[in-house]
Structures are given as C-alpha cells and as structure tokens.
C-alpha positions as CSV (number, residue, x, y, z in Angstrom):
1,C,60.8,-21.6,-5.9
2,L,58.8,-18.5,-6.7
3,K,57.6,-18.0,-10.1
4,V,58.3,-14.5,-11.2
5,S,56.0,-13.2,-13.9
6,R,57.0,-10.2,-16.0
7,V,54.3,-7.5,-16.3
8,K,53.9,-6.3,-19.7
9,R,54.0,-2.5,-19.8
10,K,51.8,-0.4,-22.0
11,P,53.3,2.1,-24.4
12,Q,54.5,5.3,-22.5
13,A,52.8,7.7,-24.8
14,T,49.3,6.4,-23.9
15,S,49.9,6.5,-20.2
16,N,51.0,10.2,-20.3
17,V,47.8,11.2,-22.2
18,K,45.6,9.5,-19.6
19,S,47.5,11.1,-16.7
20,N,47.3,14.6,-18.2
21,L,43.6,14.2,-18.9
22,R,43.0,13.3,-15.2
23,R,45.0,16.3,-14.1
24,G,43.0,18.6,-16.3
25,I,39.7,17.3,-14.9
26,M,41.0,17.9,-11.3
27,V,42.1,21.5,-12.1
28,K,38.7,22.2,-13.7
29,N,36.8,20.9,-10.7
30,G,39.0,22.9,-8.3
31,A,38.4,26.1,-10.3
32,I,34.6,25.5,-10.2
33,A,34.7,25.0,-6.5
34,A,36.7,28.1,-5.9
35,V,34.3,30.2,-8.0
36,A,31.4,28.8,-6.1
37,L,33.0,29.5,-2.7
38,L,33.9,33.1,-3.7
39,T,30.4,33.7,-5.0
40,G,28.9,32.5,-1.7
41,L,31.2,34.8,0.3
42,L,30.3,37.8,-1.8
43,R,26.6,37.2,-1.3
44,S,27.1,36.8,2.5
45,P,25.8,39.7,4.6
46,R,29.4,40.1,6.0
47,F,30.5,41.3,2.6
48,A,27.5,43.6,1.9
49,R,27.8,47.3,2.7
50,G,26.4,48.4,6.1
51,G,25.1,44.9,7.0
52,V,22.6,44.7,4.2
53,D,21.8,41.9,1.6
54,R,21.8,42.4,-2.1
55,G,18.5,42.6,-3.9
56,G,16.2,43.6,-1.1
57,A,13.8,46.5,-0.8
58,E,15.5,49.7,0.3
59,R,13.5,52.5,1.9
60,D,14.4,56.1,1.5
61,A,14.3,58.8,4.3
62,D,10.5,59.0,4.0
63,G,10.0,55.3,4.4
64,H,9.1,54.6,0.7
65,E,10.4,51.3,-0.7
66,R,13.0,51.5,-3.4
67,F,14.1,48.3,-5.2
68,G,17.8,48.2,-5.8
69,R,21.0,46.2,-5.2
70,L,21.2,46.9,-1.5
71,A,18.4,46.8,1.1
72,P,18.2,47.0,4.9
73,R,17.4,43.9,6.9
74,R,15.4,46.1,9.2
75,Y,12.9,48.8,8.6
76,A,14.4,52.3,9.4
77,G,12.0,53.0,12.2
78,N,11.7,56.8,12.5
79,G,13.9,58.6,10.0
80,K,16.3,59.7,12.7
81,R,17.4,56.5,14.5
82,P,17.9,53.6,12.0
83,W,16.4,50.4,13.2
84,G,14.1,52.4,15.5
85,D,11.5,49.7,16.1
86,G,13.9,46.8,16.4
87,R,11.8,44.4,14.4
88,N,13.0,42.3,11.5
89,Y,11.1,42.7,8.2
90,P,11.2,40.3,5.2
91,I,13.6,41.2,2.4
92,K,11.9,41.6,-0.9
93,R,13.8,40.3,-3.9
94,N,14.0,42.2,-7.1
95,R,12.6,40.9,-10.4
96,T,15.6,38.8,-11.2
97,G,14.8,36.5,-8.2
98,S,18.5,36.1,-7.6
99,G,19.1,39.0,-5.4
100,G,21.6,40.5,-7.8
101,Q,21.5,42.6,-10.9
102,S,19.7,41.2,-13.9
103,R,21.9,39.4,-16.5
104,R,19.7,40.6,-19.3
105,P,21.4,42.5,-22.1
106,K,21.9,46.2,-21.1
107,K,19.5,47.6,-23.7
108,I,16.7,45.3,-22.5
109,R,17.3,46.4,-18.9
110,K,17.0,50.1,-19.8
111,K,13.8,49.4,-21.7
112,K,12.3,47.6,-18.8
113,K,13.2,50.4,-16.3
114,K,11.8,53.1,-18.7
115,K,8.5,51.3,-19.0
116,R,8.2,50.8,-15.2
117,K,9.1,54.5,-14.6
118,K,6.1,55.5,-16.8
119,K,3.8,53.4,-14.6
120,D,5.3,55.0,-11.5
121,D,4.8,58.5,-12.8
122,A,1.2,57.6,-13.5
123,G,0.7,56.7,-9.9
124,R,0.1,53.0,-10.5
125,N,1.7,49.8,-9.3
126,P,3.0,47.6,-12.1
127,G,0.3,45.3,-13.4
128,D,-2.5,46.1,-11.1
129,G,-4.2,48.8,-13.1
130,K,-5.3,50.7,-9.9
131,T,-4.0,53.8,-8.4
132,N,-2.2,53.7,-5.1
133,A,-5.0,55.5,-3.4
134,G,-7.5,52.9,-4.4
135,K,-5.2,50.0,-3.5
136,F,-4.2,51.4,-0.1
137,A,-7.5,52.9,1.0
138,G,-10.0,50.5,-0.4
139,K,-13.1,51.4,-2.4
140,D,-14.5,54.0,0.1
141,K,-11.0,55.2,1.2
142,T,-12.1,54.8,4.8
143,D,-8.8,53.7,6.1
144,A,-6.9,56.4,4.2
145,N,-9.2,59.1,5.8
146,K,-8.8,57.5,9.2
147,F,-5.1,58.0,9.2
148,A,-4.6,60.9,6.7
149,G,-7.5,63.2,7.4
150,E,-9.5,64.7,4.6
151,D,-6.6,65.1,2.1
152,G,-6.6,61.4,1.2
153,G,-3.0,60.6,2.0
154,E,-1.7,57.1,1.2
155,K,-1.2,54.1,3.5
156,P,1.1,51.3,2.3
157,S,-0.4,48.0,1.5
158,S,0.8,44.8,3.0
159,G,3.7,43.3,1.1
160,G,3.2,45.5,-1.9
161,E,5.5,48.2,-3.3
162,H,4.7,51.7,-2.0
163,R,5.5,54.6,-4.2
164,P,4.5,58.1,-3.3
165,K,1.9,59.8,-5.4
166,P,3.4,62.4,-7.8
167,P,3.8,65.8,-6.2
168,S,1.7,68.7,-7.4
169,S,3.2,71.9,-8.8
170,E,2.4,73.5,-5.4
171,D,4.4,70.8,-3.6
172,E,7.3,71.1,-6.0
173,N,7.5,74.8,-5.2
174,S,7.4,74.3,-1.4
175,D,10.6,74.6,0.5
176,E,9.4,72.2,3.1
177,N,9.1,69.1,0.9
178,D,12.3,67.8,2.5
179,D,10.9,67.6,6.0
180,K,11.3,64.2,7.6
181,D,8.4,62.4,9.2
182,K,9.0,61.2,12.8
183,G,7.8,58.5,15.1
184,N,7.1,54.7,15.3
185,N,3.4,53.6,15.1
186,S,1.6,50.9,17.0
187,N,0.6,47.7,15.3
188,S,-2.7,49.1,14.3
189,R,-1.0,51.9,12.4
190,P,1.0,51.9,9.2
191,P,4.7,51.0,9.4
192,A,6.9,53.5,11.3
193,G,8.5,56.3,9.3
194,V,5.8,56.3,6.5
195,S,3.9,59.5,6.3
196,T,0.2,58.8,6.3
197,R,-0.7,62.1,4.7
198,P,1.1,64.4,2.3
199,E,3.1,67.2,3.9
200,S,0.6,69.7,5.1
201,P,0.8,73.1,3.4
202,A,0.7,74.5,7.0
203,K,4.2,73.4,7.3
204,N,5.1,76.6,5.4
205,A,4.2,78.6,8.5
206,K,7.2,77.1,10.3
207,S,9.5,79.1,8.0
208,K,8.1,82.3,9.5
209,R,10.5,83.3,12.3
210,H,8.3,85.4,14.5
211,K,4.6,84.3,14.8
212,L,1.3,85.7,16.0
213,V,-0.6,83.1,17.9
214,G,-4.3,83.4,18.9
215,Y,-7.0,81.2,20.6
216,W,-10.3,80.7,18.8
217,H,-13.4,80.2,21.0
218,N,-15.5,77.1,20.4
219,F,-18.1,78.6,22.9
220,H,-20.2,81.7,23.6
221,N,-18.9,84.3,26.1
222,G,-18.8,88.1,26.5
223,S,-17.2,88.5,23.0
224,G,-20.3,87.1,21.4
225,C,-21.2,84.0,19.4
226,P,-18.4,81.8,18.0
227,V,-17.3,82.9,14.5
228,R,-16.4,80.8,11.5
229,L,-12.7,80.3,10.9
230,S,-13.2,81.8,7.5
231,E,-14.1,85.1,9.2
232,I,-11.0,85.7,11.3
233,S,-8.1,88.1,10.4
234,D,-5.3,86.9,8.1
235,A,-2.8,88.2,10.7
236,W,-2.8,85.0,12.7
237,D,-0.1,82.5,12.0
238,I,-1.0,79.8,14.5
239,I,-4.7,79.2,15.6
240,D,-5.4,77.3,18.8
241,V,-8.9,75.9,18.7
242,A,-10.2,75.9,22.3
243,F,-11.0,73.4,23.7
244,A,-10.9,69.6,23.8
245,D,-11.7,68.3,27.3
246,G,-11.9,65.1,29.3
247,D,-15.0,63.0,28.9
248,R,-16.6,63.7,32.2
249,D,-19.2,61.0,31.8
250,A,-16.6,58.3,31.1
251,N,-14.0,59.7,33.5
252,D,-11.5,57.2,32.1
253,G,-8.9,59.3,30.4
254,T,-10.9,59.8,27.2
255,V,-10.8,63.3,25.7
256,R,-13.3,64.7,23.1
257,F,-13.6,67.8,20.9
258,N,-17.2,68.7,20.3
259,L,-17.9,71.5,17.9
260,Y,-20.2,74.3,19.1
261,A,-23.8,73.0,19.0
262,G,-25.5,76.3,19.6
263,D,-27.0,78.1,22.6
264,H,-27.6,81.7,23.8
265,S,-29.4,82.3,20.5
266,C,-26.2,81.5,18.7
267,P,-26.4,79.1,15.7
268,A,-24.5,75.9,15.8
269,L,-21.3,75.6,13.8
270,D,-21.4,73.1,10.9
271,P,-18.7,70.4,11.0
272,V,-18.4,70.2,7.2
273,E,-17.9,74.0,7.0
274,F,-15.5,73.9,9.9
275,K,-13.3,71.3,8.2
276,R,-13.5,73.2,4.9
277,D,-12.5,76.5,6.5
278,M,-9.6,74.9,8.3
279,A,-8.3,73.2,5.2
280,K,-8.3,76.6,3.4
281,L,-6.4,78.2,6.2
282,Q,-3.9,75.4,6.2
283,A,-3.5,75.7,2.5
284,N,-2.6,79.4,3.0
285,G,0.2,78.5,5.4
286,K,-1.6,78.7,8.8
287,I,-1.0,76.2,11.6
288,I,-4.1,75.0,13.4
289,V,-3.8,73.0,16.6
290,L,-6.4,71.5,19.0
291,S,-6.0,73.1,22.5
292,L,-6.5,70.8,25.5
293,G,-7.9,72.0,28.8
294,G,-8.6,75.6,29.5
295,A,-9.4,77.3,32.8
296,E,-12.2,74.7,33.5
297,G,-10.8,71.8,31.5
298,T,-10.2,68.5,33.2
299,I,-8.4,65.3,32.2
300,T,-7.9,62.0,34.0
301,L,-4.5,60.5,33.9
302,E,-4.1,58.3,37.0
303,T,-3.6,54.8,35.7
304,N,-2.2,53.0,32.7
305,R,-5.7,52.5,31.4
306,H,-6.4,56.2,31.6
307,E,-3.2,57.0,29.8
308,A,-4.0,54.5,27.0
309,N,-7.5,56.0,26.6
310,F,-6.0,59.5,26.6
311,V,-3.5,58.7,23.9
312,S,-5.9,56.9,21.6
313,S,-8.8,59.4,21.9
314,L,-6.6,62.5,21.5
315,T,-5.0,60.9,18.4
316,E,-8.4,60.1,17.0
317,E,-9.6,63.7,17.5
318,V,-6.6,65.3,15.9
319,V,-6.6,63.0,12.9
320,R,-10.4,63.0,12.5
321,W,-10.7,66.8,12.3
322,G,-7.4,67.3,10.5
323,F,-5.5,69.4,13.1
324,D,-1.7,70.0,12.7
325,G,-1.0,69.3,16.3
326,V,-1.9,69.9,20.0
327,D,-1.8,72.8,22.4
328,V,-1.6,72.1,26.2
329,D,-3.5,74.6,28.3
330,L,-4.1,72.5,31.5
331,E,-4.7,74.7,34.5
332,S,-6.0,74.1,38.1
333,G,-8.9,72.0,36.9
334,S,-6.6,69.3,35.6
335,G,-4.9,68.7,39.0
336,I,-1.4,69.1,37.5
337,V,0.8,69.6,40.6
338,V,4.3,68.5,41.6
339,G,4.4,64.8,42.1
340,S,1.0,64.1,40.5
341,E,0.3,61.3,38.1
342,V,-0.9,63.8,35.5
343,Q,2.5,65.5,35.7
344,R,4.4,62.2,35.3
345,R,2.3,60.8,32.5
346,L,1.4,63.8,30.4
347,G,4.8,64.3,28.6
348,P,5.2,60.6,27.5
349,A,1.5,60.5,26.5
350,L,2.0,63.5,24.2
351,L,5.0,61.9,22.6
352,Q,3.0,58.7,22.0
353,V,0.2,60.8,20.3
354,E,2.8,62.1,17.8
355,K,4.1,58.6,17.1
356,N,0.5,57.4,16.5
357,M,0.0,60.2,14.1
358,G,3.0,59.0,12.0
359,R,4.0,62.6,11.2
360,D,5.4,65.7,12.9
361,M,2.9,67.0,15.5
362,Y,3.0,70.8,16.1
363,L,3.1,71.0,19.9
364,T,2.5,74.2,21.9
365,M,1.9,74.9,25.6
366,A,0.3,77.8,27.5
367,P,0.7,77.3,31.2
368,E,0.2,80.1,33.7
369,H,3.5,81.5,34.8
370,P,3.5,80.1,38.4
371,Y,3.5,76.6,36.8
372,V,6.8,77.4,35.0
373,H,8.8,80.3,36.5
374,G,7.2,79.6,39.9
375,G,9.8,76.8,40.2
376,Y,12.3,79.4,40.9
377,V,10.4,80.4,44.1
378,A,9.1,77.0,45.2
379,F,8.8,73.5,43.8
380,S,5.6,72.1,45.3
381,G,1.9,72.2,44.4
382,P,1.4,74.2,41.2
383,W,4.8,76.0,41.5
384,G,7.0,74.6,38.8
385,A,4.6,71.8,38.0
386,Y,5.0,72.1,34.2
387,L,8.8,71.9,34.3
388,P,9.0,68.1,34.1
389,V,6.4,68.1,31.3
390,I,8.5,70.6,29.3
391,E,11.6,68.6,30.0
392,D,9.9,65.4,28.7
393,T,8.8,67.1,25.5
394,R,11.5,69.6,24.8
395,G,12.7,67.7,21.8
396,T,9.4,68.1,20.0
397,L,8.0,71.3,21.6
398,D,7.5,74.0,19.1
399,L,6.3,76.9,21.2
400,L,6.0,77.6,24.9
401,H,3.9,80.8,25.3
402,V,3.4,81.2,29.0
403,Q,0.4,83.2,30.2
404,L,1.8,86.4,31.7
405,Y,-1.6,87.5,33.1
406,N,-4.2,86.8,35.8
407,N,-1.4,85.8,38.3
408,G,0.3,89.0,39.4
409,G,4.0,89.9,38.9
410,L,6.9,87.6,37.9
411,V,9.5,86.8,40.5
412,N,12.8,86.5,38.6
413,P,16.6,86.3,39.3
414,Y,17.4,89.6,37.6
415,S,15.6,92.2,39.8
416,G,15.1,92.7,43.5
417,Q,11.3,92.5,43.2
418,A,8.7,90.9,41.0
419,A,8.4,92.4,37.6
420,G,4.9,93.9,37.2
421,E,2.2,92.6,34.8
422,G,2.3,94.3,31.4
423,T,5.8,95.7,31.8
424,V,8.7,95.3,29.4
425,D,10.7,93.8,32.3
426,M,8.2,91.1,32.9
427,M,8.1,90.0,29.3
428,V,11.9,90.1,28.9
429,A,12.5,88.4,32.3
430,H,10.1,85.6,31.3
431,A,11.9,84.9,28.1
432,K,15.3,85.3,29.5
433,M,14.6,82.6,32.2
434,L,13.5,80.1,29.6
435,V,16.1,80.9,26.9
436,E,19.1,81.1,29.3
437,G,17.9,78.7,32.0
438,F,17.4,79.2,35.8
439,D,18.0,77.5,39.1
440,T,15.0,75.9,40.7
441,A,14.0,75.9,44.3
442,D,14.6,72.2,44.8
443,G,18.3,72.6,44.0
444,G,18.0,71.7,40.4
445,R,18.3,73.7,37.2
446,F,16.0,74.3,34.2
447,E,18.1,74.0,31.2
448,P,17.7,76.6,28.4
449,L,15.2,76.2,25.5
450,R,16.0,77.5,22.0
451,D,14.9,81.0,21.5
452,D,12.5,79.9,18.7
453,Q,10.6,77.7,21.2
454,V,9.6,80.7,23.5
455,A,6.9,83.3,23.0
456,I,5.1,85.9,25.1
457,G,1.5,85.3,26.2
458,L,-0.8,88.3,26.8
459,P,-4.5,89.3,26.9
460,S,-5.8,90.9,23.7
461,G,-7.8,93.6,25.3
462,P,-9.4,95.1,28.4
463,Q,-12.1,92.4,28.8
464,S,-10.3,89.3,27.8
465,A,-8.5,88.8,31.1
466,S,-8.8,90.0,34.7
467,S,-5.3,91.5,34.7
468,G,-2.1,91.6,32.8
469,Q,-3.0,93.8,29.8
470,A,0.1,95.4,28.3
471,P,0.2,98.7,26.5
472,V,0.9,98.1,22.8
473,Q,4.1,100.1,23.0
474,N,5.4,97.9,25.8
475,I,4.9,94.8,23.6
476,L,6.8,96.4,20.7
477,D,9.6,97.5,23.0
478,A,9.9,94.1,24.6
479,L,10.2,92.5,21.1
480,D,13.0,94.9,20.2
481,C,14.7,94.2,23.5
482,L,14.5,90.4,23.0
483,T,15.7,90.4,19.4
484,S,18.2,93.2,19.3
485,R,18.6,94.4,22.9
486,T,17.2,97.9,22.2
487,N,14.4,99.7,24.0
488,C,15.0,97.5,27.1
489,G,14.1,98.2,30.7
490,S,16.2,97.1,33.6
491,V,16.3,93.4,32.4
492,V,18.4,92.8,29.4
493,P,19.1,89.5,27.6
494,S,22.7,88.2,27.5
495,F,22.5,87.9,23.7
496,D,20.1,88.7,20.9
497,Y,17.2,86.2,20.6
498,A,17.2,86.5,16.8
499,D,14.7,83.6,16.3
500,F,12.4,84.5,19.1
501,G,9.1,82.7,18.7
502,G,6.6,85.6,18.8
503,V,3.5,86.6,20.7
504,M,0.4,84.7,21.8
505,T,-2.9,86.2,22.9
506,W,-6.2,85.3,24.4
507,S,-8.1,85.6,22.2
508,I,-9.0,85.9,18.5
509,N,-12.7,86.4,19.3
510,W,-12.0,89.2,21.8
511,D,-9.7,90.8,19.4
512,M,-12.4,90.9,16.7
513,H,-14.9,92.2,19.4
514,D,-12.5,95.0,20.2
515,G,-11.7,96.0,16.6
516,H,-8.4,94.2,16.2
517,V,-6.6,96.5,18.7
518,F,-4.1,93.7,19.4
519,S,-3.6,91.8,16.2
520,R,-3.2,94.8,13.9
521,P,-0.3,96.6,15.6
522,V,1.4,93.5,17.0
523,G,1.0,91.6,13.8
524,E,2.4,94.5,11.8
525,K,5.4,94.6,14.1
526,L,6.1,90.9,13.7
527,E,5.7,91.1,9.9
528,E,8.2,94.0,9.9
529,M,10.7,91.9,12.0
530,N,10.2,88.9,9.6
531,S,10.8,91.0,6.5
532,S,14.0,92.4,7.9
533,R,15.6,88.9,8.1
C-alpha cells in the first residue's frame, strides 16, 4: 500500500506576491539589457554619419584639428581626395573621455567652452602656457623655418591639438584666405593637408587675370651687373629668378641655387638683403619663382636615385629661400628629348616637389617652341619633347609661356606656311594651338589647356635675343585678337580667350638696360585689360 501524504499549501495571497516580484525583476533586467544593446549599436561606426566615430578629432579643410562629436577615422590626405594617404590615424577622445557629449549641466559646458575659446584666440594650447609657434618650432624655431621659410609658419606637434594662429587684419581682408593647400608629404614632413606656412600674400597676384612675367638675372651679362630685386619696376607680376642648375660636381640629380657671388667688377648680392627684398615684393602681391635650367643649364635624371636627389634638393632650395614655386626652362643642355629619362621623370618629380612643400606650388614653364608646337611637325628628338611633361603636370601648371624667339617661324595648322617671328599670326597661332588643341605627328592629340594657363613669350629688346623681337604694336594687337578677336591677322581664335594668361619676356635686366621699352607699354596694356574686367 502506498502511503499518500497530503501537501500543505501556503496561503494563495503570499504566493501571488512572490510571483509578481520575480516577474518585476525579470522585466527590469530585460529593459536594462535592451538599453545597453541599443547604446552599443548607436556607438558603433555603422550608425555614425559617414563612417566616423563619435568623439574623435575632426579636421577641417585646411587640416586643422577640431574637437567635436564626429571625427574621421582617417586623416583627410590632401584637401581634395578624402583619405588621400590611406593611413589610419588614432582617434582622439574629447574631454569627457566617453566619446560622446559631456553630461555636465548646460551652463557649465558653455562656461568651459568660453574659457577654452579665450585661450585659442590668444594662440595658446590649453594648459601649456606656450604659444603654438614655440611648441611646434622649438626654442630656436629651426624646424618651423625649415618647412615654412622666413615667415615662421606652424608645424603641428605630435599628438597635440593644432590650432591655427589668429589671422592678422591683412589676412582677414584677403580674398584668398579660402585657398586650399594641396599634397601629401613624406614621413619626414608634417602630416598631409596641413599648411606649413601661412598663405603667402603673393597668392593675391593669382587674382590678376592678365600678367606680366619677367626673368631676373642672377649673373652678369651685356645688360650689366645683377640688380637688387628692390630696384626692379613695379610692373612685373611674376618674377622668375634665373637660374637653379644641376650640381655638376656631384652629377647625381642634385640641383642648387647659388646667389650671385660677384665678378666682372660687380659686387656680390647679399643673401639677407635678397630674402628681405623678395619678402617685400611678395607682400605687395608679386609671385616669385625659382627658374630651373636656362640655355646652358643641366640636370641629371637618369635613375631613381637621381630623381630622389632632384626632388629633395629642389624642395630644399625653394623652401630655404622662400620662393612661391618653380619655373622649368630646360633646353638643349638638359638632354630633354622624346623617349629620354629626363622627359619621363621630370613631370612626376615636379608633382612630388609640390607635395613635399605641403602647399600650392606656383608652376610655370618656358620651353622653346620646337619642344611644344614642334610635335605637330615631328615627334622625335626635341620636337614635341615637352608635351608629355605638360600632360603630366597640367593639373597644377599655372602658366606655359613658350619662347617664340631664337628658333624661326612657327609651323601651325592654320596657315599654309610658318608664321614669322614677331608677327601677330605667330603669337595667335601659338596660343590657339595650346588653348584649342592640335594633332601630333605620331597620330596622337594634344588636348587643350585652359586659356589662363597660356601666355606669350618674347624678347624684351633688340639685344636680349638673337631673333624674334616683336614690334610693340604687334604685341598689343595680338592681345586684342586673343581676348576679343579684334585686330587679328589671318589666324583668328575660335572664341574669346577672356582669361588669357599674359606676356612673358627675357628679361627684366635687359628691359631696365633699354629704358623699360617693353614693360612700360605692355604692362600698361595688361593693366588696361585687367581694369576692364
């Protein structure tokens, strides 16, 4: 027999209370878990705008760090192509440490931000008591001068917050303060996209539509002794300092600019005065570039080592002296012919120089016309040898002022014979081929440049070149023809080149020697054209 025992039940009311308590605890735990899950999802990169995490260091278009709720995982490499360098950078957290917005009361947050803003406006980093210039450049500011030239621009510190120094009243009035810096730097340079010097006042010259360009001699010749930059006419908008040259002792791709040391009873030029004069001209809106080559100039670009030396040494010379960019005037001495290593390597090397500078490099070229337009007749030797270099750099090229002298007439697609030196037709045909494009002798085609990238190159007077001198009236008529299709000869543009680049001449020194017979009338014409915009 089984003994059945009766289980004594507890009162129903007590059981219901316990059950309800257990259910309440379970609901509470479930709610906490749901909140935690939702919070984790919202903090996930998948739910952040544009693939960015909350609370990192955001950088603006100029590469300066901003601390806010959203920040890129990668550094914006060059201001044009986000993630240009492809490297991952650590994300800085804001002061809350949580990656989100502070939970402090609203009034306290405003007070904190206001106090920090005062420090920013004073040009200081919070808590360090030092100016940015002192922090970034060190006690002697050697590093700052190395990258920024004599104007003491800033270089970001490692891991610290980089804020730009307050703009001066002159900078605030400049229309060019919104220019973007370009280029990625090597590991020995500041991070890509960060300007290593303030915007040069010379940038203002870019706003001038039609420019007068001249070469300044760094040597003695028939025009006399070299003159100080402070002595030249104010008519010049762009000044090409001639020349930097390959180091013939090293013969390893290195280029050097050596300021005139004196000879022929001419005094040497003082480097300190030269830099001071150049800075004053730049402050007045002039663009000053270092010209590479010349009629007897040589460079060595045959191997990777040569190219690396060329890039590093040219960058060093441009930054050390404070030039705004580079002019390329390589002629027969450089060995630039179709199929040569110089031709293949020069364009990429120039682009790398600009990247190393960490800012916009003003780039001009002055090849003789067979090296450019000659590609229409033949594509071998020097004929058309510059066309691949122009193609490699067309995105950064500012002015191509081809030499329309010392090489006879210009063969072109528009007339049955070569246009003679110094004629309106030669100047217009030259520009039309470059602005509207032309077929090359190898079956290819040179695609058009912008009209603001093209200028005329002429001798300044009777002694400055062997041939190619143009009567002043022909120059003025050619400018009218190119910009408004009036006063043309037999060659006429297909449309008005309203932004045509201007006129270049060899040289400033010869023009001074001859009593400004070139710069005065041509400069006045260009000013008249600019004022009628």
